[in-house]
FIKOLZA-1660 file (N, C-alpha, C; in steps of 0.1 Angstrom, whole numbers, plus 5000, padded with zeros to 4 digits):
% residues 217
   i   px   py   pz ch aa at
   1 8379 6802 0442  A  M  N
   1 8367 6796 0435  A  M CA
   1 8355 6796 0445  A  M  C
   2 8344 6802 0440  A  L  N
   2 8332 6802 0449  A  L CA
   2 8326 6788 0450  A  L  C
   3 8320 6785 0461  A  S  N
   3 8313 6772 0463  A  S CA
   3 8301 6772 0454  A  S  C
   4 8296 6760 0452  A  E  N
   4 8284 6758 0443  A  E CA
   4 8272 6766 0448  A  E  C
   5 8270 6766 0461  A  L  N
   5 8259 6773 0467  A  L CA
   5 8260 6788 0463  A  L  C
   6 8272 6794 0465  A  Y  N
   6 8274 6808 0462  A  Y CA
   6 8272 6811 0447  A  Y  C
   7 8277 6802 0439  A  Q  N
   7 8277 6804 0424  A  Q CA
   7 8262 6804 0420  A  Q  C
   8 8254 6794 0423  A  S  N
   8 8240 6793 0419  A  S CA
   8 8232 6805 0424  A  S  C
   9 8235 6809 0436  A  H  N
   9 8227 6820 0443  A  H CA
   9 8230 6833 0436  A  H  C
  10 8242 6837 0434  A  F  N
  10 8245 6850 0428  A  F CA
  10 8243 6850 0413  A  F  C
  11 8243 6839 0406  A  Q  N
  11 8240 6838 0392  A  Q CA
  11 8225 6841 0390  A  Q  C
  12 8217 6837 0400  A  Q  N
  12 8202 6840 0399  A  Q CA
  12 8199 6855 0401  A  Q  C
  13 8208 6862 0409  A  H  N
  13 8204 6876 0412  A  H CA
  13 8212 6886 0405  A  H  C
  14 8223 6882 0398  A  L  N
  14 8231 6892 0390  A  L CA
  14 8231 6889 0375  A  L  C
  15 8232 6900 0368  A  K  N
  15 8234 6898 0353  A  K CA
  15 8248 6891 0351  A  K  C
  16 8250 6885 0340  A  E  N
  16 8262 6877 0337  A  E CA
  16 8274 6886 0339  A  E  C
  17 8274 6898 0333  A  S  N
  17 8286 6906 0334  A  S CA
  17 8289 6911 0348  A  S  C
  18 8278 6913 0356  A  D  N
  18 8280 6917 0370  A  D CA
  18 8285 6905 0378  A  D  C
  19 8280 6893 0375  A  Y  N
  19 8285 6881 0382  A  Y CA
  19 8300 6879 0380  A  Y  C
  20 8304 6880 0367  A  L  N
  20 8318 6879 0364  A  L CA
  20 8327 6889 0372  A  L  C
  21 8322 6901 0372  A  L  N
  21 8330 6911 0380  A  L CA
  21 8329 6908 0395  A  L  C
  22 8318 6902 0399  A  F  N
  22 8317 6898 0413  A  F CA
  22 8328 6887 0417  A  F  C
  23 8330 6877 0408  A  E  N
  23 8340 6867 0410  A  E CA
  23 8354 6873 0410  A  E  C
  24 8356 6882 0401  A  I  N
  24 8370 6889 0401  A  I CA
  24 8372 6897 0414  A  I  C
  25 8361 6903 0418  A  F  N
  25 8362 6911 0430  A  F CA
  25 8365 6903 0442  A  F  C
  26 8359 6891 0444  A  I  N
  26 8361 6882 0455  A  I CA
  26 8376 6877 0455  A  I  C
  27 8380 6874 0443  A  N  N
  27 8394 6869 0441  A  N CA
  27 8404 6880 0445  A  N  C
  28 8401 6892 0442  A  L  N
  28 8410 6904 0445  A  L CA
  28 8410 6905 0460  A  L  C
  29 8398 6905 0467  A  L  N
  29 8398 6906 0481  A  L CA
  29 8406 6896 0488  A  L  C
  30 8405 6883 0483  A  Q  N
  30 8413 6872 0489  A  Q CA
  30 8428 6874 0487  A  Q  C
  31 8431 6880 0476  A  S  N
  31 8445 6881 0472  A  S CA
  31 8452 6893 0479  A  S  C
  32 8446 6905 0479  A  I  N
  32 8453 6916 0485  A  I CA
  32 8449 6918 0500  A  I  C
  33 8438 6912 0504  A  K  N
  33 8433 6912 0518  A  K CA
  33 8431 6926 0523  A  K  C
  34 8426 6935 0515  A  Q  N
  34 8423 6948 0519  A  Q CA
  34 8410 6953 0512  A  Q  C
  35 8403 6962 0518  A  V  N
  35 8390 6967 0513  A  V CA
  35 8391 6981 0508  A  V  C
  36 8403 6986 0506  A  S  N
  36 8406 7000 0502  A  S CA
  36 8401 7001 0487  A  S  C
  37 8393 7010 0484  A  L  N
  37 8388 7012 0470  A  L CA
  37 8400 7015 0461  A  L  C
  38 8409 7023 0465  A  E  N
  38 8420 7027 0457  A  E CA
  38 8429 7014 0453  A  E  C
  39 8432 7006 0463  A  K  N
  39 8440 6994 0461  A  K CA
  39 8433 6984 0453  A  K  C
  40 8420 6983 0454  A  L  N
  40 8412 6973 0446  A  L CA
  40 8412 6978 0432  A  L  C
  41 8411 6991 0430  A  A  N
  41 8411 6997 0416  A  A CA
  41 8424 6995 0409  A  A  C
  42 8435 6996 0417  A  A  N
  42 8448 6995 0412  A  A CA
  42 8451 6980 0408  A  A  C
  43 8444 6971 0414  A  S  N
  43 8447 6957 0412  A  S CA
  43 8437 6950 0402  A  S  C
  44 8426 6958 0398  A  L  N
  44 8416 6952 0389  A  L CA
  44 8422 6950 0376  A  L  C
  45 8422 6937 0371  A  P  N
  45 8429 6933 0358  A  P CA
  45 8421 6937 0346  A  P  C
  46 8418 6950 0344  A  F  N
  46 8411 6955 0332  A  F CA
  46 8420 6965 0325  A  F  C
  47 8421 6964 0312  A  P  N
  47 8430 6973 0304  A  P CA
  47 8424 6987 0302  A  P  C
  48 8420 6993 0313  A  I  N
  48 8415 7007 0313  A  I CA
  48 8422 7015 0323  A  I  C
  49 8420 7028 0322  A  K  N
  49 8427 7037 0331  A  K CA
  49 8423 7035 0346  A  K  C
  50 8432 7039 0355  A  Y  N
  50 8429 7037 0369  A  Y CA
  50 8416 7043 0374  A  Y  C
  51 8414 7056 0369  A  E  N
  51 8402 7063 0374  A  E CA
  51 8389 7055 0368  A  E  C
  52 8390 7050 0356  A  S  N
  52 8379 7042 0351  A  S CA
  52 8376 7030 0359  A  S  C
  53 8387 7023 0363  A  R  N
  53 8385 7011 0371  A  R CA
  53 8379 7015 0385  A  R  C
  54 8383 7026 0391  A  R  N
  54 8378 7030 0403  A  R CA
  54 8363 7033 0402  A  R  C
  55 8359 7040 0391  A  K  N
  55 8345 7043 0389  A  K CA
  55 8337 7030 0387  A  K  C
  56 8343 7021 0380  A  K  N
  56 8336 7008 0377  A  K CA
  56 8333 7000 0390  A  K  C
  57 8342 7000 0399  A  I  N
  57 8340 6994 0412  A  I CA
  57 8329 7001 0420  A  I  C
  58 8329 7014 0419  A  Q  N
  58 8319 7022 0426  A  Q CA
  58 8305 7019 0421  A  Q  C
  59 8304 7019 0407  A  R  N
  59 8291 7016 0401  A  R CA
  59 8286 7002 0405  A  R  C
  60 8296 6992 0405  A  F  N
  60 8293 6978 0409  A  F CA
  60 8287 6977 0423  A  F  C
  61 8294 6984 0432  A  L  N
  61 8290 6984 0446  A  L CA
  61 8277 6992 0449  A  L  C
  62 8273 7000 0439  A  S  N
  62 8261 7008 0441  A  S CA
  62 8249 7001 0434  A  S  C
  63 8250 6989 0428  A  L  N
  63 8239 6983 0421  A  L CA
  63 8228 6981 0431  A  L  C
  64 8215 6983 0426  A  P  N
  64 8204 6980 0435  A  P CA
  64 8202 6966 0439  A  P  C
  65 8209 6957 0431  A  D  N
  65 8208 6942 0435  A  D CA
  65 8214 6939 0448  A  D  C
  66 8223 6948 0453  A  W  N
  66 8229 6945 0466  A  W CA
  66 8220 6949 0478  A  W  C
  67 8209 6941 0479  A  D  N
  67 8200 6943 0490  A  D CA
  67 8203 6932 0500  A  D  C
  68 8205 6936 0512  A  V  N
  68 8210 6926 0522  A  V CA
  68 8199 6916 0525  A  V  C
  69 8187 6919 0524  A  N  N
  69 8176 6909 0527  A  N CA
  69 8175 6899 0515  A  N  C
  70 8176 6904 0503  A  R  N
  70 8174 6896 0491  A  R CA
  70 8187 6888 0488  A  R  C
  71 8198 6894 0489  A  I  N
  71 8211 6888 0485  A  I CA
  71 8217 6880 0496  A  I  C
  72 8219 6886 0507  A  W  N
  72 8227 6879 0518  A  W CA
  72 8218 6870 0527  A  W  C
  73 8207 6875 0532  A  L  N
  73 8199 6868 0541  A  L CA
  73 8193 6855 0534  A  L  C
  74 8189 6856 0522  A  S  N
  74 8184 6844 0515  A  S CA
  74 8195 6834 0513  A  S  C
  75 8207 6839 0510  A  L  N
  75 8218 6830 0508  A  L CA
  75 8222 6823 0521  A  L  C
  76 8223 6830 0532  A  I  N
  76 8227 6824 0545  A  I CA
  76 8216 6814 0550  A  I  C
  77 8204 6817 0546  A  M  N
  77 8193 6808 0551  A  M CA
  77 8194 6795 0543  A  M  C
  78 8198 6795 0530  A  Q  N
  78 8200 6783 0523  A  Q CA
  78 8211 6774 0530  A  Q  C
  79 8222 6781 0534  A  W  N
  79 8232 6774 0541  A  W CA
  79 8228 6768 0554  A  W  C
  80 8220 6776 0561  A  I  N
  80 8215 6771 0574  A  I CA
  80 8206 6759 0573  A  I  C
  81 8197 6759 0563  A  F  N
  81 8188 6748 0561  A  F CA
  81 8196 6735 0557  A  F  C
  82 8207 6737 0550  A  Q  N
  82 8215 6726 0546  A  Q CA
  82 8224 6721 0558  A  Q  C
  83 8228 6730 0567  A  S  N
  83 8238 6726 0577  A  S CA
  83 8232 6723 0591  A  S  C
  84 8220 6729 0594  A  I  N
  84 8215 6728 0607  A  I CA
  84 8201 6721 0607  A  I  C
  85 8200 6711 0615  A  E  N
  85 8187 6703 0615  A  E CA
  85 8176 6712 0620  A  E  C
  86 8164 6711 0614  A  T  N
  86 8153 6719 0618  A  T CA
  86 8148 6715 0632  A  T  C
  87 8141 6724 0639  A  Q  N
  87 8136 6722 0653  A  Q CA
  87 8147 6723 0663  A  Q  C
  88 8160 6725 0659  A  K  N
  88 8170 6727 0668  A  K CA
  88 8170 6742 0674  A  K  C
  89 8175 6743 0686  A  V  N
  89 8175 6757 0692  A  V CA
  89 8186 6765 0685  A  V  C
  90 8183 6777 0681  A  Q  N
  90 8192 6786 0675  A  Q CA
  90 8192 6799 0683  A  Q  C
  91 8204 6804 0685  A  H  N
  91 8206 6816 0693  A  H CA
  91 8209 6828 0683  A  H  C
  92 8200 6838 0684  A  I  N
  92 8201 6850 0675  A  I CA
  92 8204 6862 0684  A  I  C
  93 8215 6868 0681  A  A  N
  93 8220 6880 0689  A  A CA
  93 8216 6893 0682  A  A  C
  94 8211 6902 0690  A  I  N
  94 8209 6916 0685  A  I CA
  94 8220 6925 0691  A  I  C
  95 8226 6933 0683  A  D  N
  95 8237 6941 0688  A  D CA
  95 8238 6954 0680  A  D  C
  96 8245 6964 0685  A  R  N
  96 8247 6976 0678  A  R CA
  96 8262 6980 0679  A  R  C
  97 8268 6983 0668  A  T  N
  97 8282 6987 0668  A  T CA
  97 8283 7001 0661  A  T  C
  98 8293 7008 0665  A  R  N
  98 8295 7021 0659  A  R CA
  98 8310 7023 0656  A  R  C
  99 8313 7027 0643  A  W  N
  99 8326 7031 0639  A  W CA
  99 8325 7046 0635  A  W  C
 100 8330 7054 0643  A  E  N
 100 8330 7069 0641  A  E CA
 100 8315 7073 0638  A  E  C
 101 8312 7077 0626  A  S  N
 101 8299 7082 0622  A  S CA
 101 8290 7071 0618  A  S  C
 102 8295 7059 0616  A  V  N
 102 8287 7047 0611  A  V CA
 102 8281 7040 0623  A  V  C
 103 8268 7040 0624  A  N  N
 103 8261 7033 0635  A  N CA
 103 8252 7022 0629  A  N  C
 104 8255 7009 0633  A  I  N
 104 8249 6998 0627  A  I CA
 104 8242 6989 0637  A  I  C
 105 8230 6985 0634  A  L  N
 105 8222 6976 0642  A  L CA
 105 8223 6962 0635  A  L  C
 106 8228 6952 0642  A  V  N
 106 8231 6939 0635  A  V CA
 106 8224 6928 0642  A  V  C
 107 8218 6919 0634  A  I  N
 107 8212 6906 0639  A  I CA
 107 8221 6895 0634  A  I  C
 108 8226 6886 0643  A  S  N
 108 8235 6876 0640  A  S CA
 108 8231 6862 0645  A  S  C
 109 8235 6852 0638  A  L  N
 109 8233 6838 0643  A  L CA
 109 8246 6834 0650  A  L  C
 110 8244 6829 0662  A  I  N
 110 8256 6824 0670  A  I CA
 110 8258 6809 0666  A  I  C
 111 8269 6806 0660  A  Y  N
 111 8272 6793 0654  A  Y CA
 111 8286 6789 0657  A  Y  C
 112 8288 6779 0665  A  K  N
 112 8301 6774 0669  A  K CA
 112 8309 6785 0675  A  K  C
 113 8303 6793 0684  A  R  N
 113 8310 6803 0692  A  R CA
 113 8314 6815 0683  A  R  C
 114 8307 6816 0672  A  R  N
 114 8310 6828 0663  A  R CA
 114 8296 6834 0659  A  R  C
 115 8297 6847 0656  A  A  N
 115 8285 6854 0652  A  A CA
 115 8285 6856 0637  A  A  C
 116 8275 6850 0631  A  I  N
 116 8274 6852 0616  A  I CA
 116 8263 6862 0613  A  I  C
 117 8267 6874 0607  A  P  N
 117 8257 6884 0605  A  P CA
 117 8246 6879 0595  A  P  C
 118 8233 6882 0599  A  L  N
 118 8222 6878 0591  A  L CA
 118 8215 6890 0584  A  L  C
 119 8215 6901 0592  A  Y  N
 119 8208 6913 0587  A  Y CA
 119 8214 6925 0594  A  Y  C
 120 8215 6936 0588  A  F  N
 120 8220 6948 0594  A  F CA
 120 8212 6960 0589  A  F  C
 121 8212 6970 0598  A  E  N
 121 8205 6983 0594  A  E CA
 121 8214 6994 0598  A  E  C
 122 8216 7004 0589  A  L  N
 122 8224 7016 0592  A  L CA
 122 8214 7026 0599  A  L  C
 123 8218 7030 0610  A  L  N
 123 8210 7040 0618  A  L CA
 123 8214 7054 0615  A  L  C
 124 8205 7062 0612  A  D  N
 124 8207 7076 0608  A  D CA
 124 8208 7085 0620  A  D  C
 125 8217 7081 0630  A  K  N
 125 8218 7088 0642  A  K CA
 125 8231 7082 0649  A  K  C
 126 8234 7089 0661  A  K  N
 126 8246 7084 0668  A  K CA
 126 8243 7075 0680  A  K  C
 127 8231 7076 0685  A  G  N
 127 8228 7070 0698  A  G CA
 127 8223 7056 0697  A  G  C
 128 8217 7051 0708  A  N  N
 128 8211 7038 0709  A  N CA
 128 8200 7036 0699  A  N  C
 129 8197 7023 0696  A  S  N
 129 8185 7020 0688  A  S CA
 129 8173 7021 0696  A  S  C
 130 8161 7022 0690  A  N  N
 130 8149 7023 0698  A  N CA
 130 8141 7010 0695  A  N  C
 131 8129 7009 0702  A  F  N
 131 8121 6997 0701  A  F CA
 131 8117 6994 0686  A  F  C
 132 8112 7005 0679  A  D  N
 132 8108 7003 0665  A  D CA
 132 8119 6997 0656  A  D  C
 133 8131 7003 0658  A  E  N
 133 8142 6998 0650  A  E CA
 133 8146 6984 0653  A  E  C
 134 8146 6981 0666  A  Q  N
 134 8149 6967 0670  A  Q CA
 134 8139 6957 0665  A  Q  C
 135 8126 6960 0666  A  T  N
 135 8116 6950 0662  A  T CA
 135 8116 6949 0647  A  T  C
 136 8118 6960 0640  A  K  N
 136 8118 6959 0625  A  K CA
 136 8130 6950 0620  A  K  C
 137 8142 6951 0626  A  A  N
 137 8153 6943 0623  A  A CA
 137 8151 6928 0626  A  A  C
 138 8146 6926 0638  A  L  N
 138 8143 6912 0643  A  L CA
 138 8133 6906 0634  A  L  C
 139 8123 6913 0630  A  E  N
 139 8112 6907 0622  A  E CA
 139 8117 6902 0609  A  E  C
 140 8127 6909 0603  A  K  N
 140 8133 6904 0591  A  K CA
 140 8139 6890 0592  A  K  C
 141 8145 6887 0604  A  V  N
 141 8152 6875 0606  A  V CA
 141 8142 6864 0612  A  V  C
 142 8134 6868 0622  A  L  N
 142 8126 6857 0628  A  L CA
 142 8116 6850 0619  A  L  C
 143 8112 6858 0609  A  I  N
 143 8102 6852 0599  A  I CA
 143 8109 6841 0591  A  I  C
 144 8122 6841 0590  A  K  N
 144 8130 6831 0583  A  K CA
 144 8133 6818 0592  A  K  C
 145 8131 6819 0605  A  F  N
 145 8135 6809 0614  A  F CA
 145 8123 6801 0620  A  F  C
 146 8112 6801 0613  A  T  N
 146 8100 6794 0618  A  T CA
 146 8102 6779 0620  A  T  C
 147 8112 6773 0613  A  K  N
 147 8114 6759 0615  A  K CA
 147 8124 6756 0626  A  K  C
 148 8128 6766 0633  A  Y  N
 148 8137 6764 0645  A  Y CA
 148 8131 6770 0657  A  Y  C
 149 8136 6766 0669  A  K  N
 149 8134 6772 0681  A  K CA
 149 8144 6783 0684  A  K  C
 150 8139 6795 0686  A  V  N
 150 8149 6806 0686  A  V CA
 150 8150 6812 0700  A  V  C
 151 8162 6816 0704  A  V  N
 151 8164 6823 0716  A  V CA
 151 8171 6836 0712  A  V  C
 152 8165 6848 0715  A  V  N
 152 8171 6861 0712  A  V CA
 152 8180 6865 0723  A  V  C
 153 8192 6869 0720  A  L  N
 153 8202 6874 0730  A  L CA
 153 8204 6889 0728  A  L  C
 154 8205 6896 0739  A  G  N
 154 8207 6911 0738  A  G CA
 154 8215 6916 0750  A  G  C
 155 8223 6926 0748  A  D  N
 155 8230 6932 0760  A  D CA
 155 8221 6943 0766  A  D  C
 156 8227 6952 0774  A  R  N
 156 8219 6961 0782  A  R CA
 156 8211 6971 0774  A  R  C
 157 8216 6974 0762  A  E  N
 157 8208 6983 0753  A  E CA
 157 8195 6978 0750  A  E  C
 158 8193 6965 0750  A  F  N
 158 8181 6958 0746  A  F CA
 158 8173 6952 0757  A  F  C
 159 8174 6958 0770  A  C  N
 159 8168 6952 0781  A  C CA
 159 8154 6958 0783  A  C  C
 160 8148 6963 0773  A  S  N
 160 8135 6969 0774  A  S CA
 160 8124 6959 0777  A  S  C
 161 8115 6962 0786  A  V  N
 161 8103 6954 0789  A  V CA
 161 8094 6953 0777  A  V  C
 162 8093 6964 0769  A  D  N
 162 8085 6963 0757  A  D CA
 162 8091 6953 0747  A  D  C
 163 8104 6952 0745  A  L  N
 163 8110 6943 0736  A  L CA
 163 8107 6929 0741  A  L  C
 164 8109 6926 0754  A  A  N
 164 8106 6913 0760  A  A CA
 164 8092 6909 0757  A  A  C
 165 8082 6918 0759  A  S  N
 165 8068 6915 0757  A  S CA
 165 8066 6912 0742  A  S  C
 166 8072 6920 0733  A  W  N
 166 8070 6917 0719  A  W CA
 166 8075 6903 0715  A  W  C
 167 8087 6900 0720  A  L  N
 167 8092 6886 0718  A  L CA
 167 8083 6875 0723  A  L  C
 168 8078 6878 0735  A  R  N
 168 8069 6868 0741  A  R CA
 168 8056 6866 0732  A  R  C
 169 8051 6877 0727  A  E  N
 169 8040 6876 0718  A  E CA
 169 8043 6868 0706  A  E  C
 170 8055 6868 0701  A  K  N
 170 8060 6861 0690  A  K CA
 170 8063 6846 0693  A  K  C
 171 8062 6843 0706  A  N  N
 171 8065 6829 0710  A  N CA
 171 8080 6826 0708  A  N  C
 172 8088 6837 0711  A  V  N
 172 8103 6836 0709  A  V CA
 172 8109 6837 0723  A  V  C
 173 8118 6827 0727  A  Y  N
 173 8125 6828 0739  A  Y CA
 173 8135 6840 0738  A  Y  C
 174 8139 6845 0750  A  F  N
 174 8149 6856 0750  A  F CA
 174 8157 6856 0763  A  F  C
 175 8169 6862 0761  A  C  N
 175 8178 6864 0773  A  C CA
 175 8184 6878 0771  A  C  C
 176 8178 6888 0778  A  L  N
 176 8182 6902 0777  A  L CA
 176 8189 6906 0790  A  L  C
 177 8201 6911 0788  A  R  N
 177 8209 6915 0800  A  R CA
 177 8203 6928 0806  A  R  C
 178 8200 6927 0819  A  L  N
 178 8194 6938 0827  A  L CA
 178 8206 6947 0832  A  L  C
 179 8203 6959 0834  A  K  N
 179 8213 6968 0841  A  K CA
 179 8212 6966 0856  A  K  C
 180 8223 6968 0862  A  K  N
 180 8224 6965 0876  A  K CA
 180 8215 6974 0885  A  K  C
 181 8211 6985 0880  A  N  N
 181 8202 6994 0888  A  N CA
 181 8187 6991 0886  A  N  C
 182 8184 6981 0878  A  H  N
 182 8170 6977 0877  A  H CA
 182 8166 6969 0889  A  H  C
 183 8153 6969 0892  A  F  N
 183 8147 6962 0903  A  F CA
 183 8139 6950 0898  A  F  C
 184 8139 6939 0906  A  I  N
 184 8130 6928 0904  A  I CA
 184 8122 6925 0916  A  I  C
 185 8110 6920 0914  A  E  N
 185 8100 6918 0925  A  E CA
 185 8103 6903 0929  A  E  C
 186 8109 6902 0941  A  Q  N
 186 8113 6889 0947  A  Q CA
 186 8100 6882 0953  A  Q  C
 187 8093 6890 0960  A  E  N
 187 8080 6886 0966  A  E CA
 187 8070 6896 0964  A  E  C
 188 8058 6894 0968  A  N  N
 188 8047 6903 0965  A  N CA
 188 8050 6917 0971  A  N  C
 189 8052 6927 0962  A  E  N
 189 8055 6941 0966  A  E CA
 189 8068 6943 0972  A  E  C
 190 8077 6933 0972  A  I  N
 190 8091 6934 0977  A  I CA
 190 8100 6935 0966  A  I  C
 191 8107 6946 0964  A  W  N
 191 8115 6948 0952  A  W CA
 191 8130 6949 0956  A  W  C
 192 8139 6943 0949  A  T  N
 192 8153 6943 0952  A  T CA
 192 8161 6948 0939  A  T  C
 193 8171 6956 0941  A  Q  N
 193 8179 6961 0930  A  Q CA
 193 8189 6950 0927  A  Q  C
 194 8191 6947 0914  A  L  N
 194 8200 6936 0910  A  L CA
 194 8214 6937 0916  A  L  C
 195 8219 6949 0917  A  Q  N
 195 8233 6950 0923  A  Q CA
 195 8234 6946 0938  A  Q  C
 196 8222 6944 0944  A  Q  N
 196 8221 6941 0958  A  Q CA
 196 8220 6926 0960  A  Q  C
 197 8219 6918 0949  A  L  N
 197 8217 6904 0950  A  L CA
 197 8230 6896 0953  A  L  C
 198 8241 6902 0952  A  G  N
 198 8254 6895 0955  A  G CA
 198 8259 6887 0944  A  G  C
 199 8254 6889 0932  A  L  N
 199 8259 6881 0920  A  L CA
 199 8273 6885 0917  A  L  C
 200 8281 6875 0914  A  K  N
 200 8295 6877 0909  A  K CA
 200 8298 6868 0898  A  K  C
 201 8309 6870 0891  A  S  N
 201 8313 6861 0880  A  S CA
 201 8313 6847 0884  A  S  C
 202 8306 6838 0877  A  G  N
 202 8306 6824 0880  A  G CA
 202 8294 6820 0889  A  G  C
 203 8287 6830 0893  A  I  N
 203 8275 6827 0902  A  I CA
 203 8262 6829 0894  A  I  C
 204 8253 6821 0895  A  A  N
 204 8240 6823 0888  A  A CA
 204 8228 6818 0896  A  A  C
 205 8217 6824 0895  A  F  N
 205 8205 6818 0900  A  F CA
 205 8193 6822 0891  A  F  C
 206 8182 6815 0893  A  Y  N
 206 8171 6816 0883  A  Y CA
 206 8158 6820 0891  A  Y  C
 207 8151 6830 0886  A  L  N
 207 8139 6835 0892  A  L CA
 207 8128 6834 0881  A  L  C
 208 8117 6827 0884  A  R  N
 208 8106 6825 0874  A  R CA
 208 8095 6835 0876  A  R  C
 209 8090 6840 0865  A  S  N
 209 8078 6849 0865  A  S CA
 209 8079 6861 0874  A  S  C
 210 8090 6868 0873  A  R  N
 210 8092 6880 0881  A  R CA
 210 8090 6893 0873  A  R  C
 211 8085 6903 0880  A  S  N
 211 8083 6916 0874  A  S CA
 211 8096 6924 0875  A  S  C
 212 8098 6933 0865  A  V  N
 212 8110 6941 0864  A  V CA
 212 8106 6955 0864  A  V  C
 213 8114 6964 0871  A  A  N
 213 8111 6978 0870  A  A CA
 213 8125 6985 0868  A  A  C
 214 8124 6996 0861  A  Y  N
 214 8136 7004 0858  A  Y CA
 214 8141 7011 0870  A  Y  C
 215 8154 7011 0871  A  G  N
 215 8160 7019 0882  A  G CA
 215 8165 7033 0877  A  G  C
 216 8170 7040 0886  A  E  N
 216 8175 7054 0883  A  E CA
 216 8189 7052 0876  A  E  C
 217 8192 7061 0866  A  A  N
 217 8205 7060 0859  A  A CA
 217 8216 7063 0868  A  A  C
% end
């Protein structure tokens, strides 16, 4: 049974027939615990042929209503406003994951040591995301978090100075992991490579208002 929040949200965005199929679909997923189209079609409790059930699921999943920004992000923001006090610090992670030919850029909320996806973008390429793709995805989420203090977290793919400058212009805090071959300016015109600072697991130090330069690959 869907929670009241989910029921009211999806009833607003789906036709009645589509919403009923959605409820059946969720129950099936919870029951068979697999996302195989064939197994879902075989379990769909409709008195029609298997191939018709499979096509019905395909049409359902292809509905234009399944817009991640309109359906999912708006839903999760309702839950966030109900569950998390405004003005609290929220950590937003930007990450990219790849499964064979599927390359996805994901923006997630870090909540109780778990990452809750807020928005994702399928990248039409195999490699890293670029500045435009990163800022486009972040913009979709940051505009929803104006009532919170946000810290954006990113690994080495997102250690761009351009991205850091963009976040600063948005008055958003950030923590972007630098590559060990990058240089920081410790004193005026004195640059040190990160891997030469002697940092190890469990050791940390803080440098304020430092310039960063890219190192050689």
